[in-house]
Biopython code that builds the backbone (N, CA, C, O; Angstrom):
import numpy as np
from Bio.PDB.StructureBuilder import StructureBuilder

atoms = [
    (1, "MET", "N", (0.912, -1.166, -0.019)),
    (1, "MET", "CA", (0.124, 0.161, -0.005)),
    (1, "MET", "C", (1.015, 0.998, 0.028)),
    (1, "MET", "O", (2.086, 0.888, 0.624)),
    (2, "VAL", "N", (0.541, 2.144, -0.783)),
    (2, "VAL", "CA", (1.202, 3.588, -0.825)),
    (2, "VAL", "C", (0.551, 4.293, 0.586)),
    (2, "VAL", "O", (-0.622, 4.305, 0.959)),
    (3, "ARG", "N", (1.867, 4.924, 1.282)),
    (3, "ARG", "CA", (1.557, 5.842, 1.993)),
    (3, "ARG", "C", (2.523, 7.145, 2.150)),
    (3, "ARG", "O", (3.707, 7.122, 2.485)),
    (4, "VAL", "N", (1.689, 8.348, 1.809)),
    (4, "VAL", "CA", (2.360, 9.632, 1.609)),
    (4, "VAL", "C", (2.126, 10.515, 2.998)),
    (4, "VAL", "O", (1.147, 10.441, 3.740)),
    (5, "ARG", "N", (3.267, 11.352, 3.143)),
    (5, "ARG", "CA", (2.936, 12.102, 4.382)),
    (5, "ARG", "C", (3.450, 13.587, 3.967)),
    (5, "ARG", "O", (4.538, 13.800, 3.432)),
    (6, "PHE", "N", (2.305, 14.766, 4.364)),
    (6, "PHE", "CA", (2.796, 15.665, 4.423)),
    (6, "PHE", "C", (2.952, 16.267, 5.957)),
    (6, "PHE", "O", (2.149, 16.189, 6.887)),
    (7, "ALA", "N", (3.926, 16.734, 5.922)),
    (7, "ALA", "CA", (4.869, 17.257, 7.446)),
    (7, "ALA", "C", (5.461, 18.658, 7.349)),
    (7, "ALA", "O", (6.633, 18.913, 7.075)),
    (8, "PRO", "N", (4.357, 19.647, 7.645)),
    (8, "PRO", "CA", (4.625, 20.741, 7.709)),
    (8, "PRO", "C", (5.125, 21.131, 9.316)),
    (8, "PRO", "O", (4.756, 20.645, 10.385)),
    (9, "SER", "N", (6.246, 22.350, 8.984)),
    (9, "SER", "CA", (6.636, 22.684, 10.209)),
    (9, "SER", "C", (5.576, 24.067, 10.740)),
    (9, "SER", "O", (5.825, 25.152, 10.214)),
    (10, "PRO", "N", (4.380, 23.999, 11.802)),
    (10, "PRO", "CA", (3.932, 25.373, 11.911)),
    (10, "PRO", "C", (4.604, 26.299, 12.722)),
    (10, "PRO", "O", (4.542, 26.402, 13.948)),
    (11, "THR", "N", (5.402, 27.117, 11.735)),
    (11, "THR", "CA", (6.195, 28.251, 12.136)),
    (11, "THR", "C", (5.890, 29.234, 11.042)),
    (11, "THR", "O", (6.729, 29.984, 10.543)),
    (12, "GLY", "N", (4.387, 29.159, 10.648)),
    (12, "GLY", "CA", (4.000, 30.465, 10.043)),
    (12, "GLY", "C", (2.698, 29.695, 9.319)),
    (12, "GLY", "O", (2.290, 28.582, 9.651)),
    (13, "GLU", "N", (1.952, 30.813, 7.902)),
    (13, "GLU", "CA", (0.879, 30.720, 7.568)),
    (13, "GLU", "C", (1.129, 29.488, 6.571)),
    (13, "GLU", "O", (2.258, 29.000, 6.606)),
    (14, "LEU", "N", (0.340, 29.021, 5.825)),
    (14, "LEU", "CA", (0.357, 27.711, 4.868)),
    (14, "LEU", "C", (0.726, 29.014, 3.578)),
    (14, "LEU", "O", (0.272, 30.137, 3.358)),
    (15, "HIS", "N", (1.798, 28.133, 2.925)),
    (15, "HIS", "CA", (2.000, 29.224, 1.621)),
    (15, "HIS", "C", (1.872, 28.230, 0.671)),
    (15, "HIS", "O", (1.610, 27.049, 0.899)),
    (16, "LEU", "N", (2.122, 28.892, -0.709)),
    (16, "LEU", "CA", (1.454, 28.063, -1.899)),
    (16, "LEU", "C", (2.297, 26.731, -2.153)),
    (16, "LEU", "O", (1.741, 25.732, -2.610)),
    (17, "GLY", "N", (3.649, 26.750, -1.844)),
    (17, "GLY", "CA", (4.469, 25.679, -2.122)),
    (17, "GLY", "C", (4.187, 24.567, -1.161)),
    (17, "GLY", "O", (4.259, 23.413, -1.583)),
    (18, "SER", "N", (3.889, 24.785, 0.025)),
    (18, "SER", "CA", (3.549, 23.825, 0.894)),
    (18, "SER", "C", (2.056, 23.317, 0.617)),
    (18, "SER", "O", (1.759, 22.138, 0.809)),
    (19, "ALA", "N", (1.144, 24.247, 0.164)),
    (19, "ALA", "CA", (0.074, 24.038, -0.496)),
    (19, "ALA", "C", (0.084, 22.833, -1.508)),
    (19, "ALA", "O", (-0.643, 21.839, -1.488)),
    (20, "ARG", "N", (1.357, 23.248, -2.641)),
    (20, "ARG", "CA", (1.119, 22.193, -3.931)),
    (20, "ARG", "C", (1.347, 21.265, -3.691)),
    (20, "ARG", "O", (0.802, 20.351, -4.310)),
    (21, "THR", "N", (2.649, 20.881, -2.252)),
    (21, "THR", "CA", (3.042, 19.744, -2.224)),
    (21, "THR", "C", (1.969, 18.822, -1.628)),
    (21, "THR", "O", (1.620, 17.765, -2.152)),
    (22, "ALA", "N", (1.403, 19.397, -0.306)),
    (22, "ALA", "CA", (-0.071, 18.541, 0.205)),
    (22, "ALA", "C", (-0.718, 18.080, -1.139)),
    (22, "ALA", "O", (-0.897, 16.886, -1.376)),
    (23, "LEU", "N", (-0.945, 18.737, -1.716)),
    (23, "LEU", "CA", (-2.084, 18.445, -2.928)),
    (23, "LEU", "C", (-1.346, 17.668, -4.043)),
    (23, "LEU", "O", (-2.123, 17.229, -4.892)),
    (24, "TYR", "N", (-0.322, 17.449, -4.208)),
    (24, "TYR", "CA", (0.542, 16.672, -5.100)),
    (24, "TYR", "C", (0.403, 14.971, -4.286)),
    (24, "TYR", "O", (-0.094, 13.932, -4.721)),
    (25, "ASN", "N", (1.116, 15.296, -2.886)),
    (25, "ASN", "CA", (1.030, 14.035, -2.453)),
    (25, "ASN", "C", (-0.358, 13.144, -2.055)),
    (25, "ASN", "O", (-0.553, 11.931, -1.987)),
    (26, "TYR", "N", (-1.341, 14.470, -1.797)),
    (26, "TYR", "CA", (-3.051, 13.763, -1.371)),
    (26, "TYR", "C", (-3.314, 12.958, -2.983)),
    (26, "TYR", "O", (-3.605, 11.767, -3.092)),
    (27, "LEU", "N", (-3.165, 13.751, -3.945)),
    (27, "LEU", "CA", (-3.804, 13.221, -5.526)),
    (27, "LEU", "C", (-3.016, 11.937, -5.781)),
    (27, "LEU", "O", (-3.521, 11.005, -6.406)),
    (28, "PHE", "N", (-1.617, 11.892, -5.230)),
    (28, "PHE", "CA", (-0.875, 10.553, -5.707)),
    (28, "PHE", "C", (-1.785, 9.189, -4.829)),
    (28, "PHE", "O", (-2.375, 8.234, -5.335)),
    (29, "ALA", "N", (-1.628, 9.527, -3.459)),
    (29, "ALA", "CA", (-2.253, 8.473, -2.389)),
    (29, "ALA", "C", (-3.518, 8.107, -2.922)),
    (29, "ALA", "O", (-3.853, 6.923, -2.926)),
    (30, "LYS", "N", (-4.492, 9.280, -3.514)),
    (30, "LYS", "CA", (-5.655, 8.836, -3.766)),
    (30, "LYS", "C", (-5.602, 8.001, -5.118)),
    (30, "LYS", "O", (-6.184, 6.916, -5.100)),
    (31, "LYS", "N", (-5.049, 8.341, -6.132)),
    (31, "LYS", "CA", (-4.755, 7.569, -7.319)),
    (31, "LYS", "C", (-4.386, 5.956, -7.269)),
    (31, "LYS", "O", (-4.920, 5.068, -7.933)),
    (32, "ASN", "N", (-3.321, 5.826, -6.292)),
    (32, "ASN", "CA", (-2.922, 4.584, -6.076)),
    (32, "ASN", "C", (-3.640, 4.007, -4.577)),
    (32, "ASN", "O", (-3.029, 3.282, -3.792)),
    (33, "ASP", "N", (-4.816, 4.409, -4.404)),
    (33, "ASP", "CA", (-5.139, 3.629, -3.453)),
    (33, "ASP", "C", (-4.575, 3.469, -2.036)),
    (33, "ASP", "O", (-4.565, 2.492, -1.286)),
    (34, "GLY", "N", (-4.204, 4.462, -1.920)),
    (34, "GLY", "CA", (-3.183, 4.568, -0.551)),
    (34, "GLY", "C", (-3.678, 5.592, 0.449)),
    (34, "GLY", "O", (-4.763, 6.154, 0.301)),
    (35, "LYS", "N", (-2.776, 5.855, 1.587)),
    (35, "LYS", "CA", (-3.124, 6.711, 2.770)),
    (35, "LYS", "C", (-1.966, 7.954, 2.360)),
    (35, "LYS", "O", (-0.799, 7.992, 1.972)),
    (36, "PHE", "N", (-3.170, 9.030, 2.738)),
    (36, "PHE", "CA", (-2.317, 10.266, 2.985)),
    (36, "PHE", "C", (-2.185, 10.532, 4.499)),
    (36, "PHE", "O", (-2.981, 10.162, 5.361)),
    (37, "ILE", "N", (-1.239, 11.115, 4.650)),
    (37, "ILE", "CA", (-0.722, 10.751, 6.023)),
    (37, "ILE", "C", (-0.159, 12.760, 6.270)),
    (37, "ILE", "O", (0.609, 13.400, 5.551)),
    (38, "MET", "N", (-1.044, 13.318, 7.750)),
    (38, "MET", "CA", (-0.711, 14.377, 8.010)),
    (38, "MET", "C", (0.158, 14.125, 9.273)),
    (38, "MET", "O", (-0.295, 13.557, 10.266)),
    (39, "ARG", "N", (1.498, 14.605, 9.170)),
    (39, "ARG", "CA", (2.438, 14.363, 10.638)),
    (39, "ARG", "C", (3.209, 16.058, 10.432)),
    (39, "ARG", "O", (3.454, 16.739, 9.436)),
    (40, "LEU", "N", (3.403, 16.259, 11.854)),
    (40, "LEU", "CA", (3.539, 17.808, 12.119)),
    (40, "LEU", "C", (4.791, 17.899, 12.766)),
    (40, "LEU", "O", (5.027, 17.316, 13.824)),
    (41, "GLU", "N", (5.699, 18.697, 12.094)),
    (41, "GLU", "CA", (7.188, 18.428, 12.571)),
    (41, "GLU", "C", (7.546, 19.871, 12.911)),
    (41, "GLU", "O", (8.188, 20.738, 12.318)),
    (42, "ASP", "N", (6.777, 19.808, 14.305)),
    (42, "ASP", "CA", (7.301, 20.975, 15.513)),
    (42, "ASP", "C", (8.029, 20.800, 16.055)),
    (42, "ASP", "O", (7.784, 20.677, 17.255)),
    (43, "THR", "N", (9.547, 20.650, 15.562)),
    (43, "THR", "CA", (10.345, 20.506, 16.484)),
    (43, "THR", "C", (11.618, 21.689, 16.743)),
    (43, "THR", "O", (12.627, 21.580, 17.439)),
    (44, "ASP", "N", (11.163, 22.803, 15.930)),
    (44, "ASP", "CA", (11.812, 24.328, 16.045)),
    (44, "ASP", "C", (10.851, 24.957, 16.710)),
    (44, "ASP", "O", (10.086, 25.789, 16.223)),
    (45, "GLN", "N", (10.870, 24.528, 17.978)),
    (45, "GLN", "CA", (10.250, 25.369, 19.028)),
    (45, "GLN", "C", (10.235, 26.782, 19.091)),
    (45, "GLN", "O", (9.196, 27.442, 19.084)),
    (46, "GLU", "N", (11.542, 27.318, 19.160)),
    (46, "GLU", "CA", (11.825, 28.696, 18.638)),
    (46, "GLU", "C", (11.027, 29.560, 17.685)),
    (46, "GLU", "O", (10.661, 30.723, 17.856)),
    (47, "ARG", "N", (10.856, 28.869, 16.784)),
    (47, "ARG", "CA", (10.206, 29.577, 15.509)),
    (47, "ARG", "C", (8.493, 29.288, 15.329)),
    (47, "ARG", "O", (7.781, 29.708, 14.417)),
    (48, "LEU", "N", (8.114, 28.490, 16.425)),
    (48, "LEU", "CA", (6.689, 28.161, 16.402)),
    (48, "LEU", "C", (5.995, 29.219, 16.593)),
    (48, "LEU", "O", (6.454, 30.181, 17.210)),
    (49, "VAL", "N", (4.703, 29.193, 16.056)),
    (49, "VAL", "CA", (3.718, 30.381, 16.115)),
    (49, "VAL", "C", (2.556, 29.901, 16.436)),
    (49, "VAL", "O", (1.944, 28.980, 15.894)),
    (50, "GLU", "N", (2.223, 30.624, 17.444)),
    (50, "GLU", "CA", (0.972, 29.996, 18.220)),
    (50, "GLU", "C", (-0.452, 29.979, 17.158)),
    (50, "GLU", "O", (-0.797, 30.992, 16.550)),
    (51, "GLY", "N", (-1.122, 28.783, 17.067)),
    (51, "GLY", "CA", (-2.163, 29.154, 16.198)),
    (51, "GLY", "C", (-2.028, 28.474, 14.658)),
    (51, "GLY", "O", (-3.007, 28.017, 14.066)),
    (52, "SER", "N", (-0.919, 28.480, 14.207)),
    (52, "SER", "CA", (-0.381, 28.445, 12.994)),
    (52, "SER", "C", (-0.930, 26.781, 12.434)),
    (52, "SER", "O", (-1.240, 26.437, 11.293)),
    (53, "LEU", "N", (-0.902, 25.975, 13.695)),
    (53, "LEU", "CA", (-1.174, 24.625, 13.519)),
    (53, "LEU", "C", (-2.796, 24.625, 12.722)),
    (53, "LEU", "O", (-3.056, 24.560, 11.521)),
    (54, "LYS", "N", (-3.558, 24.709, 13.708)),
    (54, "LYS", "CA", (-4.827, 25.098, 13.432)),
    (54, "LYS", "C", (-5.120, 25.954, 12.084)),
    (54, "LYS", "O", (-5.914, 25.537, 11.240)),
    (55, "ARG", "N", (-4.523, 27.002, 11.965)),
    (55, "ARG", "CA", (-4.746, 27.656, 10.777)),
    (55, "ARG", "C", (-4.518, 27.033, 9.161)),
    (55, "ARG", "O", (-5.254, 27.183, 8.186)),
    (56, "MET", "N", (-3.306, 26.335, 9.265)),
    (56, "MET", "CA", (-2.682, 25.384, 8.508)),
    (56, "MET", "C", (-3.761, 24.024, 8.070)),
    (56, "MET", "O", (-3.992, 23.729, 6.897)),
    (57, "LEU", "N", (-4.189, 23.488, 8.941)),
    (57, "LEU", "CA", (-4.988, 22.378, 8.883)),
    (57, "LEU", "C", (-6.318, 23.021, 8.217)),
    (57, "LEU", "O", (-6.857, 22.500, 7.241)),
    (58, "GLY", "N", (-6.773, 24.142, 8.804)),
    (58, "GLY", "CA", (-8.070, 24.665, 7.958)),
    (58, "GLY", "C", (-8.183, 24.920, 6.640)),
    (58, "GLY", "O", (-9.202, 24.702, 5.986)),
    (59, "GLY", "N", (-6.930, 25.486, 6.118)),
    (59, "GLY", "CA", (-6.205, 25.857, 5.264)),
    (59, "GLY", "C", (-6.306, 24.690, 4.032)),
    (59, "GLY", "O", (-6.952, 24.724, 2.985)),
    (60, "LEU", "N", (-5.543, 23.803, 4.498)),
    (60, "LEU", "CA", (-5.673, 22.515, 3.829)),
    (60, "LEU", "C", (-7.352, 21.443, 3.795)),
    (60, "LEU", "O", (-7.592, 20.558, 2.974)),
    (61, "ALA", "N", (-8.059, 21.793, 4.675)),
    (61, "ALA", "CA", (-9.685, 21.618, 4.635)),
    (61, "ALA", "C", (-10.247, 22.107, 3.506)),
    (61, "ALA", "O", (-10.992, 21.480, 2.753)),
    (62, "TRP", "N", (-9.672, 23.907, 3.318)),
    (62, "TRP", "CA", (-10.530, 24.447, 2.819)),
    (62, "TRP", "C", (-10.422, 24.329, 1.289)),
    (62, "TRP", "O", (-11.245, 24.724, 0.463)),
    (63, "LEU", "N", (-9.051, 23.607, 1.033)),
    (63, "LEU", "CA", (-8.804, 23.264, -0.555)),
    (63, "LEU", "C", (-8.935, 21.661, -0.707)),
    (63, "LEU", "O", (-8.095, 21.055, -1.372)),
    (64, "GLY", "N", (-10.133, 20.904, -0.002)),
    (64, "GLY", "CA", (-10.394, 20.131, -0.029)),
    (64, "GLY", "C", (-9.762, 18.622, 0.524)),
    (64, "GLY", "O", (-10.267, 17.507, 0.656)),
    (65, "LEU", "N", (-8.677, 19.067, 0.723)),
    (65, "LEU", "CA", (-7.525, 17.684, 1.049)),
    (65, "LEU", "C", (-8.095, 17.423, 2.624)),
    (65, "LEU", "O", (-8.451, 18.241, 3.471)),
    (66, "THR", "N", (-8.035, 15.990, 2.662)),
    (66, "THR", "CA", (-8.657, 15.328, 3.730)),
    (66, "THR", "C", (-7.369, 14.295, 4.314)),
    (66, "THR", "O", (-6.286, 14.629, 3.836)),
    (67, "TRP", "N", (-7.318, 13.438, 4.995)),
    (67, "TRP", "CA", (-5.891, 13.028, 5.446)),
    (67, "TRP", "C", (-6.587, 11.758, 6.102)),
    (67, "TRP", "O", (-7.598, 11.860, 6.797)),
    (68, "ASP", "N", (-5.988, 10.611, 5.832)),
    (68, "ASP", "CA", (-6.530, 9.190, 6.654)),
    (68, "ASP", "C", (-5.798, 8.870, 7.981)),
    (68, "ASP", "O", (-6.074, 7.843, 8.602)),
    (69, "GLU", "N", (-4.860, 9.751, 8.418)),
    (69, "GLU", "CA", (-4.311, 9.721, 9.782)),
    (69, "GLU", "C", (-3.634, 11.225, 10.055)),
    (69, "GLU", "O", (-3.209, 12.025, 9.221)),
    (70, "GLY", "N", (-3.674, 11.315, 11.279)),
    (70, "GLY", "CA", (-2.972, 12.676, 11.813)),
    (70, "GLY", "C", (-3.394, 13.229, 13.089)),
    (70, "GLY", "O", (-4.193, 12.666, 13.838)),
    (71, "PRO", "N", (-2.754, 14.509, 13.352)),
    (71, "PRO", "CA", (-3.031, 14.408, 14.825)),
    (71, "PRO", "C", (-4.264, 15.159, 15.229)),
    (71, "PRO", "O", (-4.365, 15.502, 16.406)),
    (72, "ASP", "N", (-4.930, 15.362, 14.626)),
    (72, "ASP", "CA", (-6.681, 15.452, 14.567)),
    (72, "ASP", "C", (-7.647, 14.327, 15.083)),
    (72, "ASP", "O", (-8.438, 14.289, 16.025)),
    (73, "ILE", "N", (-7.241, 13.305, 13.983)),
    (73, "ILE", "CA", (-8.123, 12.123, 14.075)),
    (73, "ILE", "C", (-7.319, 10.581, 14.427)),
    (73, "ILE", "O", (-7.837, 9.469, 14.313)),
    (74, "GLY", "N", (-6.006, 10.869, 14.850)),
    (74, "GLY", "CA", (-5.405, 9.688, 15.102)),
    (74, "GLY", "C", (-4.910, 8.690, 14.042)),
    (74, "GLY", "O", (-4.817, 9.157, 12.906)),
    (75, "GLY", "N", (-4.569, 7.367, 14.214)),
    (75, "GLY", "CA", (-4.130, 6.248, 13.643)),
    (75, "GLY", "C", (-3.410, 5.468, 14.477)),
    (75, "GLY", "O", (-3.272, 5.582, 15.695)),
    (76, "PRO", "N", (-2.920, 4.595, 13.670)),
    (76, "PRO", "CA", (-1.654, 3.546, 13.868)),
    (76, "PRO", "C", (-0.514, 4.194, 14.325)),
    (76, "PRO", "O", (-0.161, 4.051, 15.496)),
    (77, "TYR", "N", (-0.052, 4.712, 13.745)),
    (77, "TYR", "CA", (1.400, 5.234, 14.355)),
    (77, "TYR", "C", (1.609, 6.718, 14.430)),
    (77, "TYR", "O", (1.985, 7.630, 13.694)),
    (78, "VAL", "N", (1.111, 6.503, 15.893)),
    (78, "VAL", "CA", (1.396, 7.537, 16.744)),
    (78, "VAL", "C", (2.826, 7.830, 17.013)),
    (78, "VAL", "O", (3.504, 6.805, 17.090)),
    (79, "PRO", "N", (3.554, 9.078, 17.199)),
    (79, "PRO", "CA", (2.705, 10.550, 17.311)),
    (79, "PRO", "C", (2.965, 10.827, 15.844)),
    (79, "PRO", "O", (3.825, 10.471, 15.039)),
    (80, "TYR", "N", (1.609, 11.802, 15.802)),
    (80, "TYR", "CA", (1.656, 12.581, 14.505)),
    (80, "TYR", "C", (1.848, 14.081, 14.874)),
    (80, "TYR", "O", (1.346, 14.816, 14.023)),
    (81, "ILE", "N", (2.279, 14.557, 15.629)),
    (81, "ILE", "CA", (2.810, 15.516, 16.161)),
    (81, "ILE", "C", (4.590, 15.252, 16.567)),
    (81, "ILE", "O", (4.732, 14.625, 17.618)),
    (82, "GLN", "N", (5.489, 15.528, 16.083)),
    (82, "GLN", "CA", (6.723, 15.257, 16.432)),
    (82, "GLN", "C", (7.196, 15.281, 17.718)),
    (82, "GLN", "O", (7.827, 14.317, 18.152)),
    (83, "SER", "N", (6.945, 16.394, 18.484)),
    (83, "SER", "CA", (7.458, 16.464, 19.964)),
    (83, "SER", "C", (6.609, 15.926, 20.807)),
    (83, "SER", "O", (6.596, 16.335, 21.968)),
    (84, "GLU", "N", (5.890, 15.086, 20.461)),
    (84, "GLU", "CA", (5.240, 14.491, 21.590)),
    (84, "GLU", "C", (5.764, 12.813, 21.685)),
    (84, "GLU", "O", (5.340, 12.084, 22.581)),
]
sb = StructureBuilder()
sb.init_structure("model")
sb.init_model(0)
sb.init_chain("A")
sb.init_seg("    ")
for serial, (resi, resn, name, xyz) in enumerate(atoms, 1):
    if name == "N":
        sb.init_residue(resn, " ", resi, " ")
    sb.init_atom(name, np.array(xyz, "f"), 0.0, 1.0, " ", f" {name:<3s}", serial, name[0])
structure = sb.get_structure()
């Protein structure tokens, strides 16, 4: 089974390059009957922007992207937030 991930760092707003990468990964997973995984790389605590995670996930949802596993829905391969 194909498993792809999108692993942004919540250090600011979702930008076009990240949205494009997420879209490519999402489409590749769906085309190949795979899983699209959301994993957050929040290891750069000094640059972490409060609220950016929620806005980033909201922006991806607004684009119509849904994930099969992730920090908000769980899954068998925790943690989905790197610092946990």
